[in-house]
SEFIVO-336341 format. One record per residue (C-alpha): residue in one letter; chain; x, y, z. Coordinates in steps of 0.1 Angstrom, whole numbers, plus 5000, padded with zeros to 4 digits. Each point is the difference from the previous one (the first is absolute). Layout:
SEFIVO-336341
(rec A A (X Y Z)),
...
***
This chain:
SEFIVO-336341
(rec X A (1088 3431 4936)),
(rec X A (4978 4992 4973)),
(rec X A (5025 5010 4975)),
(rec X A (5026 4977 5016)),
(rec X A (4978 4971 4998)),
(rec X A (4994 5006 4963)),
(rec X A (5038 5004 4994)),
(rec X A (5006 4968 5020)),
(rec X A (4974 4982 4980)),
(rec X A (5015 5013 4967)),
(rec X A (5035 4990 5011)),
(rec X A (4988 4966 5010)),
(rec X A (4983 4996 4966)),
(rec X A (5031 5011 4982)),
(rec X A (5022 4976 5020)),
(rec X A (4975 4972 4993)),
(rec X A (5001 5007 4963)),
(rec X A (5038 5002 5000)),
(rec X A (5002 4968 5020)),
(rec X A (4976 4982 4976)),
(rec X A (5020 5012 4970)),
(rec X A (5032 4988 5016)),
(rec X A (4984 4967 5008)),
(rec X A (4988 4995 4964)),
(rec X A (5034 5008 4986)),
(rec X A (5016 4975 5023)),
(rec X A (4974 4973 4992)),
(rec X A (5004 5006 4962)),
(rec X A (5038 4996 5002)),
(rec X A (4996 4968 5021)),
(rec X A (4976 4985 4973)),
(rec X A (5023 5009 4971)),
(rec X A (5029 4983 5017)),
(rec X A (4979 4968 5005)),
(rec X A (4988 4999 4964)),
(rec X A (5035 5004 4987)),
(rec X A (5011 4972 5022)),
(rec X A (4972 4977 4986)),
(rec X A (5008 5010 4965)),
(rec X A (5036 4993 5004)),
(rec X A (4993 4966 5014)),
(rec X A (4976 4992 4970)),
(rec X A (5026 5011 4975)),
(rec X A (5027 4979 5016)),
(rec X A (4977 4969 5000)),
(rec X A (4991 5007 4963)),
(rec X A (5036 5002 4991)),
(rec X A (5007 4967 5018)),
(rec X A (4971 4983 4982)),
(rec X A (5011 5015 4966)),
(rec X A (5035 4987 5005)),
(rec X A (4986 4965 5008)),
(rec X A (4978 5001 4969)),
(rec X A (5028 5011 4978)),
(rec X A (5023 4973 5013)),
(rec X A (4973 4973 4996)),
(rec X A (4992 5012 4964)),
(rec X A (5038 4999 4993)),
(rec X A (5002 4964 5012)),
(rec X A (4968 4989 4981)),
(rec X A (5014 5016 4968)),
(rec X A (5033 4982 5004)),
(rec X A (4981 4967 5006)),
(rec X A (4979 5005 4969)),
(rec X A (5031 5009 4979)),
(rec X A (5017 4969 5013)),
(rec X A (4971 4977 4992)),
(rec X A (4996 5016 4965)),
(rec X A (5037 4994 4994)),
(rec X A (4996 4963 5010)),
(rec X A (4969 4996 4977)),
(rec X A (5018 5016 4971)),
(rec X A (5030 4978 5005)),
(rec X A (4977 4969 5001)),
(rec X A (4982 5011 4968)),
(rec X A (5033 5006 4983)),
(rec X A (5012 4965 5010)),
(rec X A (4968 4984 4988)),
(rec X A (5002 5019 4967)),
(rec X A (5036 4989 4996)),
(rec X A (4990 4964 5007)),
(rec X A (4971 5001 4975)),
(rec X A (5022 5016 4974)),
(rec X A (5026 4973 5006)),
(rec X A (4974 4973 4996)),
(rec X A (4987 5015 4968)),
(rec X A (5035 5002 4986)),
(rec X A (5006 4964 5009)),
(rec X A (4967 4990 4983)),
(rec X A (5009 5020 4969)),
(rec X A (5034 4984 4999)),
(rec X A (4985 4965 5003)),
(rec X A (4974 5008 4973)),
(rec X A (5028 5013 4978)),
(rec X A (5019 4968 5004)),
(rec X A (4968 4980 4992)),
(rec X A (4994 5020 4969)),
(rec X A (5035 4995 4989)),
(rec X A (4997 4963 5005)),
(rec X A (4966 4999 4981)),
(rec X A (5016 5021 4972)),
(rec X A (5028 4975 4997)),
(rec X A (4975 4971 5000)),
(rec X A (4978 5017 4973)),
(rec X A (5030 5005 4978)),
(rec X A (5009 4963 5004)),
(rec X A (4964 4990 4992)),
(rec X A (4999 5023 4970)),
(rec X A (5031 4983 4986)),
(rec X A (4984 4966 5006)),
(rec X A (4967 5011 4983)),
(rec X A (5019 5013 4970)),
(rec X A (5018 4967 4997)),
(rec X A (4968 4980 5003)),
(rec X A (4983 5023 4975)),
(rec X A (5028 4994 4975)),
(rec X A (4997 4963 5005)),
(rec X A (4962 5001 4997)),
(rec X A (5002 5020 4968)),
(rec X A (5025 4975 4986)),
(rec X A (4978 4970 5010)),
(rec X A (4968 5018 4986)),
(rec X A (5018 5005 4967)),
(rec X A (5009 4963 4999)),
(rec X A (4965 4990 5010)),
(rec X A (4985 5021 4972)),
(rec X A (5023 4983 4975)),
(rec X A (4991 4966 5014)),
(rec X A (4963 5009 4999)),
(rec X A (5002 5010 4963)),
(rec X A (5018 4967 4992)),
(rec X A (4975 4979 5020)),
(rec X A (4970 5017 4984)),
(rec X A (5015 4993 4966)),
(rec X A (5004 4963 5009)),
(rec X A (4964 4998 5014)),
(rec X A (4987 5015 4968)),
(rec X A (5018 4975 4980)),
(rec X A (4987 4972 5022)),
(rec X A (4964 5013 4998)),
(rec X A (5003 4999 4962)),
(rec X A (5012 4965 5001)),
(rec X A (4972 4989 5024)),
(rec X A (4973 5017 4979)),
(rec X A (5013 4982 4970)),
(rec X A (4999 4966 5018)),
(rec X A (4966 5005 5018)),
(rec X A (4982 5019 4972)),
(rec X A (4988 5025 5027)),
(rec X A (5009 5036 5007)),
(rec X A (5014 5012 5033)),
(rec X A (4968 5018 5009)),
(rec X A (4979 4970 4993)),
(rec X A (5022 4978 5021)),
(rec X A (4999 5025 5028)),
(rec X A (4962 5002 4999)),
(rec X A (4997 4962 5001)),
(rec X A (5024 4997 5029)),
(rec X A (4982 5027 5020)),
(rec X A (4967 4984 4993)),
(rec X A (5012 4966 5013)),
(rec X A (5016 5017 5031)),
(rec X A (4968 5019 5006)),
(rec X A (4978 4969 4999)),
(rec X A (5024 4981 5023)),
(rec X A (5001 5030 5024)),
(rec X A (4962 5003 5001)),
(rec X A (4997 4963 5009)),
(rec X A (5028 5002 5026)),
(rec X A (4984 5031 5016)),
(rec X A (4966 4984 5000)),
(rec X A (5014 4969 5016)),
(rec X A (5018 5020 5026)),
(rec X A (4969 5021 5007)),
(rec X A (4979 4969 5004)),
(rec X A (5025 4983 5023)),
(rec X A (5004 5032 5021)),
(rec X A (4962 5004 5002)),
(rec X A (4994 4965 5011)),
(rec X A (5028 5002 5026)),
(rec X A (4987 5034 5014)),
(rec X A (4964 4987 5000)),
(rec X A (5011 4968 5018)),
(rec X A (5017 5021 5027)),
(rec X A (4976 5028 5004)),
(rec X A (4966 4984 4993)),
(rec X A (4997 4982 5033)),
(rec X A (5012 5029 5022)),
(rec X A (4978 5025 4981)),
(rec X A (4970 4977 5002)),
(rec X A (5005 4995 5037)),
(rec X A (5004 5037 5008)),
(rec X A (4969 5010 4979)),
(rec X A (4979 4972 5013)),
(rec X A (5010 5010 5036)),
(rec X A (4991 5036 4993)),
(rec X A (4966 4991 4986)),
(rec X A (4993 4975 5027)),
(rec X A (5009 5024 5028)),
(rec X A (4978 5027 4984)),
(rec X A (4971 4977 4993)),
(rec X A (4967 5019 5005)),
(rec X A (4966 5002 4986)),
(rec X A (5001 5022 4969)),
(rec X A (4972 5023 4993)),
(rec X A (5000 5021 4969)),
(rec X A (4985 5034 5005)),
(rec X A (4988 5020 4971)),
(rec X A (4992 5037 4996)),
(rec X A (4966 5008 5014)),
(rec X A (4984 5024 4975)),
(rec X A (4963 4992 5007)),
(rec X A (4978 5015 5027)),
(rec X A (4969 4982 5010)),
(rec X A (4968 5020 5004)),
(rec X A (4971 4992 5023)),
(rec X A (4975 5009 4973)),
(rec X A (4996 5015 4965)),
(rec X A (4988 5032 5015)),
(rec X A (5034 5007 5014)),
(rec X A (5014 5005 4965)),
(rec X A (4978 5031 4996)),
(rec X A (5011 5014 5033)),
(rec X A (5036 4994 4992)),
(rec X A (4996 5018 4966)),
(rec X A (4981 5029 5017)),
(rec X A (4981 5029 4985)),
(rec X A (5015 5008 4966)),
(rec X A (5029 4976 5009)),
(rec X A (5015 5023 5027)),
(rec X A (5006 4971 5024)),
(rec X A (5018 4977 4976)),
(rec X A (5019 5030 4986)),
(rec X A (5012 5009 5035)),
(rec X A (5011 4964 5007)),
(rec X A (5019 4998 4967)),
(rec X A (5016 5034 5005)),
(rec X A (5011 4994 5036)),
(rec X A (5013 4964 4995)),
(rec X A (5013 5002 4964)),
(rec X A (4981 4968 4989)),
(rec X A (4973 4992 4975)),
(rec X A (4967 4986 5013)),
(rec X A (4983 4977 4975)),
(rec X A (4963 4997 5007)),
(rec X A (4983 4977 4974)),
(rec X A (4971 4975 4999)),
(rec X A (5018 4975 5022)),
(rec X A (4977 4997 5030)),
(rec X A (5011 5011 5035)),
(rec X A (5036 5008 4992)),
(rec X A (5022 5030 4990)),
(rec X A (5034 4995 4983)),
(rec X A (5029 5021 5011)),
(rec X A (5026 5005 4973)),
(rec X A (5035 5016 5005)),
(rec X A (5035 4991 4991)),
(rec X A (5012 5011 5034)),
(rec X A (4992 4972 5026)),
(rec X A (5002 5024 5030)),
(rec X A (4975 5024 4985)),
(rec X A (4978 4972 4990)),
(rec X A (5001 4986 5036)),
(rec X A (4992 5034 5014)),
(rec X A (4970 5004 4977)),
(rec X A (4987 4965 5009)),
(rec X A (5003 5006 5037)),
(rec X A (4984 5034 4997)),
(rec X A (4971 4987 4980)),
(rec X A (4994 4972 5026)),
(rec X A (5001 5026 5028)),
(rec X A (4976 5023 4982)),
(rec X A (4976 4971 4993)),
(rec X A (5000 4990 5037)),
(rec X A (4996 5035 5011)),
(rec X A (4972 5008 4976)),
(rec X A (5008 5037 4997)),
(rec X A (5013 5004 4965)),
(rec X A (5006 5036 4990)),
(rec X A (5031 5020 4989)),
(rec X A (5009 5014 5034)),
(rec X A (4997 4966 5017)),
(rec X A (5019 4983 4971)),
(rec X A (5029 5024 5006)),
(rec X A (5001 4992 5037)),
(rec X A (4999 4963 4995)),
(rec X A (5027 5000 4973)),
(rec X A (5023 5021 5021)),
(rec X A (4994 4977 5030)),
(rec X A (5006 4968 4979)),
(rec X A (5031 5015 4985)),
(rec X A (5015 5007 5034)),
(rec X A (4991 4966 5012)),
(rec X A (5015 4985 4969)),
(rec X A (5034 5017 5007)),
(rec X A (4999 4986 5035)),
(rec X A (4991 4965 4987)),
(rec X A (5028 5001 4974)),
(rec X A (5026 5009 5027)),
(rec X A (4986 4972 5023)),
(rec X A (5002 4974 4972)),
(rec X A (5036 5010 4992)),
(rec X A (5010 4999 5037)),
(rec X A (4984 4965 5004)),
(rec X A (5018 4987 4969)),
(rec X A (5034 5013 5013)),
(rec X A (4994 4987 5035)),
(rec X A (4988 4966 4987)),
(rec X A (5033 4995 4981)),
(rec X A (5022 5015 5027)),
(rec X A (5022 5020 4976)),
(rec X A (5008 5028 5025)),
(rec X A (4996 5037 4996)),
(rec X A (4989 5014 4966)),
(rec X A (4991 5035 4988)),
(rec X A (4964 5011 5006)),
(rec X A (4995 5010 4964)),
(rec X A (5010 4965 4988)),
(rec X A (4977 4985 5026)),
(rec X A (4972 5021 4985)),
(rec X A (5008 4987 4965)),
(rec X A (5000 4964 5014)),
(rec X A (4965 5006 5014)),
(rec X A (4989 5013 4966)),
(rec X A (5010 4967 4984)),
(rec X A (4970 4984 5019)),
(rec X A (4977 5016 4973)),
(rec X A (5022 4992 4970)),
(rec X A (4996 4968 4979)),
(rec X A (5021 4984 4973)),
(rec X A (4985 4972 4980)),
(rec X A (4973 4998 5026)),
(rec X A (5027 4994 5028)),
(rec X A (5000 5024 5029)),
(rec X A (5034 5018 4998)),
(rec X A (5004 5004 5038)),
(rec X A (4993 4963 5006)),
(rec X A (5024 4991 4972)),
(rec X A (5027 5022 5015)),
(rec X A (4996 4984 5034)),
(rec X A (5002 4966 4984)),
(rec X A (5032 5010 4981)),
(rec X A (5015 5014 5032)),
(rec X A (4992 4968 5019)),
(rec X A (5013 4977 4973)),
(rec X A (5032 5020 4996)),
(rec X A (5006 5001 5038)),
(rec X A (4996 4963 5004)),
(rec X A (5023 4992 4971)),
(rec X A (5026 5025 5013)),
(rec X A (4999 4984 5034)),
(rec X A (5006 4966 4985)),
(rec X A (5030 5014 4981)),
(rec X A (5014 5018 5030)),
(rec X A (4993 5035 4986)),
(rec X A (4986 5031 5016)),
(rec X A (4963 4990 5004)),
(rec X A (4988 5035 5010)),
(rec X A (5016 5016 4969)),
(rec X A (4985 4973 4978)),
(rec X A (4965 5007 5015)),
(rec X A (5004 5037 4996)),
(rec X A (5010 4996 4963)),
(rec X A (4971 4976 4994)),
(rec X A (4974 5024 5016)),
(rec X A (5012 5030 4980)),
(rec X A (5006 4983 4966)),
(rec X A (4966 5012 4986)),
(rec X A (4998 5032 5020)),
(rec X A (4998 5020 4967)),
(rec X A (4966 4985 4994)),
(rec X A (4986 5023 5027)),
(rec X A (5007 5030 4976)),
(rec X A (5001 4986 4965)),
(rec X A (4964 5009 4993)),
(rec X A (5006 5037 5008)),
(rec X A (5036 5006 4990)),
(rec X A (5020 4995 4968)),
(rec X A (5023 4970 4998)),
(rec X A (4999 4963 5007)),
(rec X A (4995 4986 5035)),
(rec X A (5037 4989 4999)),
(rec X A (5012 5036 4992)),
(rec X A (4977 5015 5026)),
(rec X A (5009 4975 5026)),
(rec X A (5038 5005 4996)),
(rec X A (4995 5037 5001)),
(rec X A (4981 4997 5033)),
(rec X A (5026 4977 5015)),
(rec X A (5028 5023 4990)),
(rec X A (4982 5031 5014)),
(rec X A (4996 4984 5034)),
(rec X A (5035 4985 5000)),
(rec X A (4992 4963 5000)),
(rec X A (5027 4974 4999)),
(rec X A (5017 4996 4966)),
(rec X A (4989 4963 4999)),
(rec X A (4964 5011 5005)),
(rec X A (5003 5025 4971)),
(rec X A (5015 4974 4978)),
(rec X A (4973 4974 5009)),
(rec X A (4974 5025 4989)),
(rec X A (5018 5007 4967)),
(rec X A (5009 4964 4992)),
(rec X A (4969 4979 5010)),
(rec X A (4988 5000 4964)),
(rec X A (5034 4995 4985)),
(rec X A (5004 5035 4986)),
(rec X A (5032 5006 5021)),
(rec X A (5025 4973 5010)),
(rec X A (4997 4989 5036)),
(rec X A (5028 5013 5022)),
(rec X A (4999 4972 5026)),
(rec X A (4983 4969 5013)),
(rec X A (4973 5019 5018)),
(rec X A (4986 5017 4968)),
(rec X A (5000 4966 4984)),
(rec X A (4980 4986 5029)),
(rec X A (4975 5028 4997)),
(rec X A (4997 4993 4962)),
(rec X A (4994 4962 5008)),
(rec X A (4975 5008 5028)),
(rec X A (4982 5024 4976)),
(rec X A (4997 4972 4975)),
(rec X A (4988 4976 5027)),
(rec X A (4973 5023 5012)),
(rec X A (4988 5010 4965)),
(rec X A (5001 4965 4985)),
(rec X A (4980 4981 5026)),
(rec X A (4968 4986 4986)),
(rec X A (4971 5024 5005)),
(rec X A (5023 5029 5010)),
(rec X A (4993 5020 4969)),
(rec X A (4977 5002 4971)),
(rec X A (4999 5017 4966)),
(rec X A (4974 5007 4974)),
(rec X A (4992 4973 4974)),
(rec X A (5012 5023 4972)),
(rec X A (5034 5006 5016)),
(rec X A (5003 4963 5008)),
(rec X A (4995 4989 4964)),
(rec X A (5023 5027 4987)),
(rec X A (5028 4988 5024)),
(rec X A (4996 4964 4988)),
(rec X A (5001 5011 4963)),
(rec X A (5031 5020 5006)),
(rec X A (5017 4971 5018)),
(rec X A (4994 4976 4971)),
(rec X A (5010 5027 4975)),
(rec X A (5034 5005 5016)),
(rec X A (5006 4962 5000)),
(rec X A (4990 4996 4964)),
(rec X A (5025 5026 4988)),
(rec X A (5030 4978 5006)),
(rec X A (5014 4979 4972)),
(rec X A (4994 4963 5005)),
(rec X A (4968 5004 5020)),
(rec X A (4971 4981 4985)),
(rec X A (4972 5011 5024)),
(rec X A (4995 5012 5035)),
(rec X A (4972 4998 5026)),
(rec X A (4995 5023 5030)),
(rec X A (4986 4979 5029)),
(rec X A (4992 5003 5037)),
(rec X A (4984 5034 4996)),
(rec X A (5031 5013 4983)),
(rec X A (5025 4989 5026)),
(rec X A (5016 4975 4977)),
(rec X A (5008 4999 4963)),
(rec X A (5006 4966 4983)),
(rec X A (5019 5002 4967)),
(rec X A (5003 4972 4975)),
(rec X A (5032 5003 4979)),
(rec X A (5009 4984 4967)),
(rec X A (5023 4971 5007)),
(rec X A (5018 5003 4966)),
(rec X A (5010 5036 5007)),
(rec X A (5005 5001 5038)),
(rec X A (5021 4975 5018)),
(rec X A (5000 4993 5038)),
(rec X A (5029 5024 5006)),
(rec X A (4985 5029 4981)),
(rec X A (4968 4997 5020)),
(rec X A (5018 5014 5031)),
(rec X A (5009 5032 4982)),
(rec X A (4966 5004 4983)),
(rec X A (4983 4997 5034)),
(rec X A (5022 5026 5015)),
(rec X A (4994 5024 4971)),
(rec X A (4963 4996 5003)),
(rec X A (5001 5006 5037)),
(rec X A (5020 5032 4996)),
(rec X A (4977 5013 4973)),
(rec X A (4969 4993 5022)),
(rec X A (5016 5018 5029)),
(rec X A (5010 5030 4978)),
(rec X A (4967 5004 4981)),
(rec X A (4972 4989 5022)),
(rec X A (4984 5011 5033)),
(rec X A (4985 4971 5020)),
(rec X A (4993 4990 5036)),
(rec X A (5022 4972 5015)),
(rec X A (5022 4978 4978)),
(rec X A (4997 4983 4966)),
(rec X A (5015 4966 4995)),
(rec X A (5015 4994 4965)),
(rec X A (5000 4963 4990)),
(rec X A (5015 4988 4966)),
(rec X A (4990 4966 4987)),
(rec X A (5019 4982 4972)),
(rec X A (4984 4968 4987)),
(rec X A (5009 4976 4972)),
(rec X A (4975 4975 4988)),
(rec X A (5006 4971 4977)),
(rec X A (4971 4980 4986)),
(rec X A (5001 4967 4982)),
(rec X A (4970 4981 4987)),
(rec X A (5002 4962 5004)),
(rec X A (4981 4981 4974)),
***
């Protein structure tokens, strides 16, 4: 019984195993069949898509080939048209060249014919010239025999007569033209200048360089000198000036060619005297402070001058130079005040003449800008001023006004001429300038010497402080007409050889006196 159970169990197990194997085999076959079906479907779909892609690619290729064919045909047509146009141009040019060639050949023939005729005429003229010269020589011999005078003598006498007549005619013409010009221009110029001066009328004060510092007592001189001169040495070294301490009571003289440094030294000394602490360390502090304040003051002065004249924007470096002119003097006249006057005069005259008033003021203000640097750089104030104006790209008329206001360069327009006239007005006013007695006497002597050098001048006198030269001429040598030319020659020589403020009037006097004694 037990064995049967075991056998049954074994049989059941074997049958289960066989059934499982059979089931696995059946399931495997069923899975393979499904996979094959799916694979087949995928392959069929891929083939369909591939056929579509191939057909589309074939169509695209045919389209591109068609478009390329059309483009090639278009380019070929354009090339043919361009080639045809070029051929037509070449044909027309060839026709033109042929026509020009024919024309040149015809002209060459004409030129050859004219050359032949000209050669023939030239040969005839040479023969005629030889014949005419022979006749002239014969006539000259006859004339010399009749006049008892050689040809050269007769020519010289004729030229001398013509020259004398020409000089008189020229002098008469110049006198007439001068009188006519003066008659037309004198009234207008007088009115414009009078109006400019009247509108600028102000109280004129002449400032001079302050080079003396007042002391509260004589003891202060010793304190400024310091032990072994260390204080005065420190001041001179820091400011670049010379302090002159002599027996003059209660003053110290500050000496320096640079007006800015002289002003810094003066202000520093006054500050030290007020403070009372005079020692090298304190001196250095005060000088540094005064120097900084001086820079600010200079800029402020320049800004005020530009604002007062209303000339618009101007470079800061030029404004600084304008402020420096406040401490520069020429013949005792303050250069900044003089420049402002010139700008004002030029602006008023420009307005009266309908010109650019702002440009005229600008040129007037900057005409002496070189004097802010002429004591520390090489060159005249005109050269330095023109260099500054060009550096900061000022207007060409401003540059020309700077270069021409002393007549060294011709004026390039009316505005530079107005600046020159305004400069003369400002400098020539009574009391505007002064010069040393030695220079004054030397100028008068040079003026009289120039006048006495001319032939026919008997004597001359410089009057009105050298602003007029009166010349007495010899009546037997100089007539009324020749006086005009002599006056012009003297004027030109004075302008070329002398340096003087304002203007000099040249007056010639010709006087004939006849005396008889009644008995």
